[in-house]
C-alpha distance (Angstrom), angle and dihedral (degrees) to the residues before:
residue distance angle dihedral
M1 . . .
F2 3.81 . .
D3 3.82 90.4 .
T4 3.81 88.3 58.0
I5 3.80 95.6 44.7
V6 3.82 94.4 54.9
P7 3.84 98.8 60.8
L8 3.82 90.8 36.5
T9 3.81 92.1 54.4
I10 3.80 92.8 46.9
M11 3.81 91.8 47.5
I12 3.83 92.8 49.3
F13 3.81 90.9 48.2
I14 3.82 93.1 50.3
L15 3.83 93.6 46.0
T16 3.80 91.3 47.4
V17 3.80 93.0 52.0
I18 3.83 91.1 46.4
L19 3.81 91.6 52.6
I20 3.83 92.5 46.0
I21 3.79 90.4 53.0
W22 3.81 97.9 37.8
K23 3.83 96.5 42.5
P24 3.84 95.1 -167.7
F25 3.83 112.8 -152.3
G26 3.81 88.6 2.3
L27 3.81 90.6 -63.7
N28 3.81 112.3 -171.9
E29 3.82 110.9 -118.8
T30 3.81 90.5 -125.9
I31 3.82 92.6 68.0
P32 3.84 99.2 62.9
T33 3.83 92.5 40.0
T34 3.81 91.6 50.3
I35 3.79 92.9 47.7
G36 3.81 90.7 46.6
A37 3.79 92.7 49.3
F38 3.81 91.7 46.7
L39 3.81 91.5 52.4
L40 3.81 92.4 48.6
I41 3.81 91.2 50.2
T42 3.81 91.2 46.1
F43 3.80 93.2 51.1
G44 3.82 92.3 45.9
A45 3.80 98.8 -111.5
V46 3.83 86.9 127.1
S47 3.80 119.5 30.0
I48 3.80 126.1 -135.6
R49 3.81 87.8 -116.6
D50 3.81 89.8 60.6
L51 3.80 93.2 55.9
S52 3.79 97.3 73.6
D53 3.83 90.4 52.2
I54 3.79 90.6 49.3
L55 3.80 92.2 48.5
S56 3.80 91.3 50.9
I57 3.82 89.7 54.0
V58 3.82 99.0 47.6
S59 3.82 103.3 31.7
G60 3.81 97.2 72.8
P61 3.83 96.3 49.7
S62 3.82 90.7 42.8
F63 3.80 93.4 53.2
T64 3.82 89.9 45.8
I65 3.81 90.7 55.6
L66 3.82 92.5 42.4
S67 3.80 91.5 52.8
T68 3.80 89.1 51.7
I69 3.80 90.9 51.7
V70 3.82 90.1 50.1
M71 3.79 88.5 55.3
T72 3.81 91.7 51.5
I73 3.82 90.3 52.0
V74 3.80 91.0 52.4
L75 3.82 91.8 46.9
E76 3.78 90.4 50.5
S77 3.81 90.3 51.6
V78 3.82 91.3 55.4
G79 3.82 92.2 51.3
F80 3.81 99.8 -104.0
F81 3.80 98.2 137.3
R82 3.82 94.5 43.7
W83 3.80 86.8 51.4
V84 3.81 89.8 51.5
A85 3.82 92.4 50.6
A86 3.80 91.3 49.8
N87 3.80 92.5 49.6
I88 3.81 92.7 48.8
I89 3.79 91.1 54.7
F90 3.79 92.1 45.2
Y91 3.80 98.3 47.3
A92 3.82 93.0 43.6
S93 3.84 83.4 71.8
G94 3.78 93.7 -160.3
S95 3.84 94.5 -51.1
G96 3.81 120.4 127.4
K97 3.81 90.8 -159.9
K98 3.79 93.2 52.5
L99 3.80 88.9 48.5
F100 3.83 88.9 54.4
L101 3.81 90.9 52.7
Y102 3.81 93.5 48.4
V103 3.80 92.5 47.5
I104 3.82 89.6 52.6
L105 3.81 91.2 49.3
L106 3.82 90.9 47.4
C107 3.81 92.3 53.7
Y108 3.80 94.0 43.1
F109 3.79 96.3 50.6
T110 3.81 93.6 41.0
T111 3.81 89.4 58.0
L112 3.79 92.4 42.0
F113 3.80 92.5 53.3
F114 3.80 97.5 35.1
N115 3.84 125.9 10.2
N116 3.79 139.5 -71.9
D117 3.82 100.4 -104.7
G118 3.79 91.3 42.5
S119 3.79 89.9 47.4
V120 3.80 92.2 56.5
L121 3.80 91.1 46.5
I122 3.82 91.0 49.7
T123 3.80 103.1 38.0
T124 3.81 101.2 39.6
P125 3.84 94.4 63.7
I126 3.83 88.8 44.4
I127 3.82 91.6 52.6
I128 3.82 91.7 45.1
N129 3.80 88.9 51.2
I130 3.81 91.2 49.6
V131 3.82 97.5 47.2
N132 3.80 91.4 45.0
Q133 3.79 92.8 50.4
L134 3.80 90.3 47.8
K135 3.82 88.0 52.1
L136 3.80 94.6 -128.0
K137 3.79 118.9 176.9
P138 3.85 117.3 -107.5
H139 3.82 94.2 -103.1
Q140 3.82 90.1 48.6
K141 3.81 92.7 56.0
I142 3.81 96.4 59.4
P143 3.85 97.6 67.6
Y144 3.80 90.1 58.8
L145 3.79 96.5 40.2
L146 3.81 99.2 44.7
S147 3.80 96.0 38.9
G148 3.79 89.3 49.3
A149 3.81 92.8 50.3
L150 3.82 94.0 47.6
V151 3.80 93.0 47.6
A152 3.82 92.2 44.5
T153 3.81 90.8 54.0
A154 3.81 97.2 41.3
S155 3.80 91.4 48.0
S156 3.79 90.6 72.5
A157 3.82 87.8 76.3
P158 3.86 100.1 72.3
I159 3.82 94.8 62.2
A160 3.79 125.9 25.3
V161 3.82 97.1 -139.5
S162 3.82 91.8 71.3
N163 3.81 95.4 69.8
I164 3.81 130.0 47.3
A165 3.82 92.2 -148.6
N166 3.81 90.3 53.7
L167 3.80 91.4 49.9
I168 3.80 94.9 49.0
A169 3.80 92.4 48.4
L170 3.81 90.5 44.1
N171 3.80 89.7 60.5
M172 3.80 91.0 48.0
V173 3.82 95.8 55.8
G174 3.81 94.2 39.4
L175 3.81 94.7 -121.0
N176 3.83 117.7 150.3
L177 3.80 124.8 -137.7
N178 3.81 95.8 -109.2
T179 3.80 94.6 51.9
Y180 3.80 89.4 46.9
V181 3.81 90.6 54.5
Q182 3.80 93.2 43.5
L183 3.80 91.3 54.8
L184 3.80 103.3 35.5
F185 3.81 110.7 23.9
I186 3.82 97.9 80.3
P187 3.85 97.1 42.4
S188 3.80 93.7 45.4
M189 3.80 91.8 46.6
F190 3.79 89.1 52.1
G191 3.80 89.1 50.9
I192 3.82 92.8 48.5
T193 3.81 90.1 49.7
V194 3.80 89.9 52.3
M195 3.81 89.3 48.3
V196 3.80 91.4 53.1
G197 3.80 90.3 47.7
F198 3.81 92.2 52.8
L199 3.81 91.9 45.0
Y200 3.79 91.0 51.4
F201 3.82 91.3 47.5
Y202 3.82 90.9 48.8
F203 3.81 94.8 47.1
R204 3.81 99.0 34.0
H205 3.80 93.2 110.5
E206 3.81 92.8 46.1
L207 3.80 95.1 54.1
P208 3.81 110.1 97.1
V209 3.79 113.8 -116.5
S210 3.79 90.3 -140.7
I211 3.78 134.9 14.1
I212 3.80 134.1 -172.6
K213 3.78 106.1 -54.9
P214 3.82 118.2 -139.3
T215 3.79 111.4 -107.1
Q216 3.80 108.9 155.7
R217 3.79 124.7 83.2
N218 3.77 98.4 -136.7
F219 3.80 110.5 118.1
L220 3.77 138.8 65.1
I221 3.79 118.5 -128.7
G222 3.76 116.8 -175.5
G223 3.80 89.8 -16.2
K224 3.83 94.1 -57.1
R225 3.78 128.3 99.9
H226 3.78 116.9 -108.7
P227 3.80 133.2 170.1
L228 3.78 114.0 -94.0
E229 3.76 131.6 158.9
S230 3.82 134.3 -151.7
I231 3.78 102.2 4.2
E232 3.77 127.5 109.6
K233 3.79 115.3 -107.9
P234 3.82 108.5 -123.0
T235 3.78 122.9 -154.4
I236 3.79 108.3 -117.7
D237 3.77 130.6 -171.6
W238 3.80 96.4 -146.7
K239 3.80 95.2 -165.1
L240 3.81 91.3 54.4
F241 3.80 90.3 40.4
N242 3.81 94.5 54.8
S243 3.81 92.9 42.7
A244 3.81 91.1 51.3
I245 3.82 92.1 51.5
A246 3.82 89.7 49.3
V247 3.83 91.4 52.8
V248 3.82 92.0 50.0
I249 3.81 92.7 49.6
L250 3.81 92.5 45.5
T251 3.80 91.3 49.5
R252 3.79 92.4 49.7
C253 3.81 92.2 49.0
S254 3.81 90.8 46.8
Y255 3.81 90.9 63.1
F256 3.79 88.3 68.2
L257 3.80 100.5 30.7
L258 3.81 93.9 52.0
S259 3.80 99.2 35.1
P260 3.85 93.2 86.4
Y261 3.82 88.5 58.0
G262 3.78 92.4 58.1
I263 3.81 96.5 -110.0
P264 3.83 107.9 152.6
P265 3.84 115.8 -117.2
E266 3.81 90.9 -129.3
F267 3.82 90.5 59.5
I268 3.81 90.6 52.4
G269 3.80 92.9 46.0
I270 3.80 95.0 47.7
S271 3.81 91.0 46.9
G272 3.81 91.1 52.5
A273 3.80 92.3 48.4
V274 3.82 92.6 49.0
I275 3.83 92.1 48.8
L276 3.80 90.3 50.1
L277 3.82 92.1 49.6
L278 3.80 92.0 48.3
L279 3.80 91.0 46.9
R280 3.80 91.0 54.6
W281 3.81 91.9 45.0
V282 3.82 93.6 51.3
R283 3.80 91.9 47.3
T284 3.83 100.4 41.3
Q285 3.83 106.4 12.1
H286 3.80 84.9 -124.5
G287 3.80 109.6 154.3
F288 3.80 130.6 -140.8
L289 3.82 100.1 -104.3
D290 3.82 95.5 100.6
V291 3.81 90.8 52.4
I292 3.81 93.0 46.7
K293 3.81 90.8 51.1
R294 3.81 96.7 45.2
T295 3.82 100.4 40.8
P296 3.84 110.2 102.6
W297 3.80 96.3 -128.8
H298 3.78 88.8 171.6
I299 3.83 88.8 78.4
L300 3.80 89.9 84.5
L301 3.80 91.2 52.5
F302 3.81 91.7 43.8
A303 3.81 93.6 51.9
F304 3.82 92.0 44.1
S305 3.82 93.3 48.3
M306 3.78 94.3 45.5
Y307 3.79 90.9 50.3
V308 3.82 90.3 50.0
I309 3.82 88.7 55.2
V310 3.80 93.2 47.3
F311 3.81 90.8 44.6
S312 3.81 89.0 55.3
L313 3.82 89.5 53.9
N314 3.78 88.0 53.1
K315 3.80 91.1 52.0
I316 3.82 93.8 52.9
G317 3.80 90.8 53.8
L318 3.81 106.0 -98.2
T319 3.79 93.6 128.8
S320 3.81 90.4 44.6
F321 3.79 88.0 55.1
I322 3.81 90.7 50.4
V323 3.81 91.1 46.3
Q324 3.80 92.7 51.2
Y325 3.79 95.1 55.3
T326 3.81 101.7 32.2
K327 3.81 106.1 37.9
P328 3.84 94.4 77.7
I329 3.81 89.8 53.1
I330 3.80 96.1 45.1
S331 3.81 94.2 44.0
D332 3.79 92.3 51.6
S333 3.82 97.2 75.3
I334 3.79 144.1 -22.9
F335 3.80 89.3 -110.5
N336 3.81 91.6 56.2
A337 3.81 91.5 44.7
I338 3.80 93.1 53.4
F339 3.80 99.1 43.1
F340 3.79 98.2 37.0
V341 3.82 95.8 47.2
G342 3.81 93.0 40.7
T343 3.80 91.9 50.5
L344 3.81 93.6 43.5
L345 3.82 92.4 51.8
S346 3.81 91.2 46.3
V347 3.81 90.8 54.7
L348 3.82 94.4 43.8
S349 3.81 92.6 46.5
N350 3.79 92.9 51.2
L351 3.78 90.4 49.9
V352 3.82 102.7 42.9
N353 3.85 106.7 7.6
N354 3.80 126.7 -87.9
L355 3.83 100.4 -98.8
P356 3.83 97.1 67.3
S357 3.81 90.2 33.9
V358 3.81 95.9 57.0
M359 3.83 90.4 45.6
I360 3.82 92.2 50.9
G361 3.79 91.1 45.0
T362 3.80 93.3 49.2
M363 3.81 92.6 48.7
A364 3.79 89.7 51.3
L365 3.81 92.2 49.4
I366 3.82 91.8 50.1
N367 3.81 90.6 53.1
M368 3.83 93.9 51.8
N369 3.83 94.4 76.2
L370 3.79 90.3 -133.7
S371 3.78 123.3 171.4
L372 3.81 112.5 -87.9
D373 3.80 93.6 -108.7
T374 3.82 93.3 48.2
L375 3.82 90.6 47.0
K376 3.81 92.5 52.5
I377 3.80 93.6 45.2
S378 3.81 92.8 46.6
Y379 3.80 91.2 49.0
L380 3.81 92.0 50.5
A381 3.81 89.9 48.7
S382 3.80 87.1 54.5
I383 3.81 88.7 54.1
I384 3.80 90.2 54.9
G385 3.79 88.5 51.9
S386 3.80 95.3 45.6
D387 3.83 97.1 41.8
I388 3.82 102.0 36.0
G389 3.81 108.4 12.4
S390 3.81 89.4 49.6
L391 3.82 91.1 67.5
L392 3.80 92.4 79.8
T393 3.83 91.3 91.6
P394 3.83 130.4 28.9
I395 3.82 90.6 -119.7
G396 3.80 92.3 57.9
T397 3.80 94.1 89.3
L398 3.77 136.6 18.7
A399 3.82 87.9 -127.6
T400 3.82 93.6 61.5
L401 3.81 90.8 46.6
L402 3.81 89.0 51.9
W403 3.80 89.4 48.5
M404 3.81 92.9 53.3
F405 3.81 89.2 48.8
I406 3.83 92.1 51.4
L407 3.82 91.3 50.8
K408 3.79 91.0 50.7
K409 3.81 91.1 47.4
N410 3.81 89.8 52.9
Q411 3.82 92.0 46.4
I412 3.80 94.5 -116.2
P413 3.83 106.8 149.4
F414 3.79 113.1 -130.8
T415 3.80 124.7 144.8
W416 3.79 132.9 -156.1
G417 3.81 86.8 -114.2
Q418 3.80 90.9 58.6
Y419 3.81 89.3 47.8
F420 3.83 92.1 51.9
K421 3.80 92.4 46.8
I422 3.80 90.6 60.2
T423 3.81 102.7 33.9
F424 3.83 94.3 48.4
M425 3.80 86.7 59.7
V426 3.80 95.2 46.3
I427 3.83 114.6 25.2
P428 3.85 103.0 55.9
I429 3.81 91.8 51.2
T430 3.81 91.6 44.2
T431 3.81 91.5 50.0
V432 3.81 93.8 49.0
V433 3.82 91.7 47.1
T434 3.82 91.1 49.1
L435 3.81 92.7 48.9
M436 3.80 91.1 47.6
S437 3.81 90.7 48.3
F438 3.80 89.1 50.2
Y439 3.82 90.9 50.6
I440 3.83 92.8 50.1
W441 3.82 90.9 44.8
T442 3.82 94.5 50.9
V443 3.80 93.1 45.5
W444 3.81 88.4 52.8
L445 3.83 93.1 46.5
F446 3.79 95.3 47.5
S447 3.81 96.5 40.5
């Protein structure tokens, strides 16, 4: 029976990853993962007893991400993202370089306050709207769109709550949010800064020297009239708007303030989302139906199904194989642990996507019986690989796949070859710099 399960599990895993990446007929990624998980359960690769343990691991992170998405939907309904787009155009003041800086900041903070996949879904249409309204040429649009997507995805590394894979793995290694931030925020921020620097250097000749300068007084910014051209004036309830922003910021801060007291992140996230919904309802009498319809509830099923598939790979000995050949290297020194794990996860993520890769890597690390410090450091190195190193190819993250799909939907020509040409110049250097920064930072912290 075991001889049959091994090839079956490997085949289901490979087919699932292919369908997630290929997305034939616009197939939602939840469908192949659910079918794959169902087949593995049916054939006994994963037992019914295992399912409750798997659900307990993935449910909390999934609900944390879902609550964040609910908050983005509410913010969109009160005009927040249209307000952001208008302000970016206004404060760029006719400068293509300033516009580049503001786009980068938009993508970074959207990920920091929400999550990486949601950030790409939110910011890419905003950037497309901006570059279209500013009448940029096709080759002038790409620096803003690609740089924004790469920064939005990489920015999930500084704090764990911006990425569902990070959250799931965080639970597995027993690392809390504050320790995660203490160890990884500074190195990953240094890496992101280097990434932005390389992107600017690469695109410096493509950035327009001047763009359409705002001339018409037709939009409210911060409650005061300012000149702004070619963007629709949204109706904003400023009292609701400011209250909603305050709730989002308070919720985000609460993740770190309440973590030492053992309060689960999902409880904080759900509480923030409920408060925001009630606040909108009291102010506008707007119900919850739009949020219920637009929230991607399938995320819970996707995370559960993907973990079932990865768990089955663990049961057939994949992680044992990884442990056998990598433990001597990782155990040898902190330097080896950081660079070997970071590189391994970068390669795996670019081949089969970062979500299954970080789960497989974390399972392997747990089974190595490493010291607690080495385990934490190795896990965080894997996050650098899966969040930043994975950006080398479009299949490395779900966010970059979504980004390519959005460009195609909006008829913006951009090929995988063009993507590789840029990322092969930027991502390897950024990943190495981030790993080195992490090594120097940990040596300093533990000295």
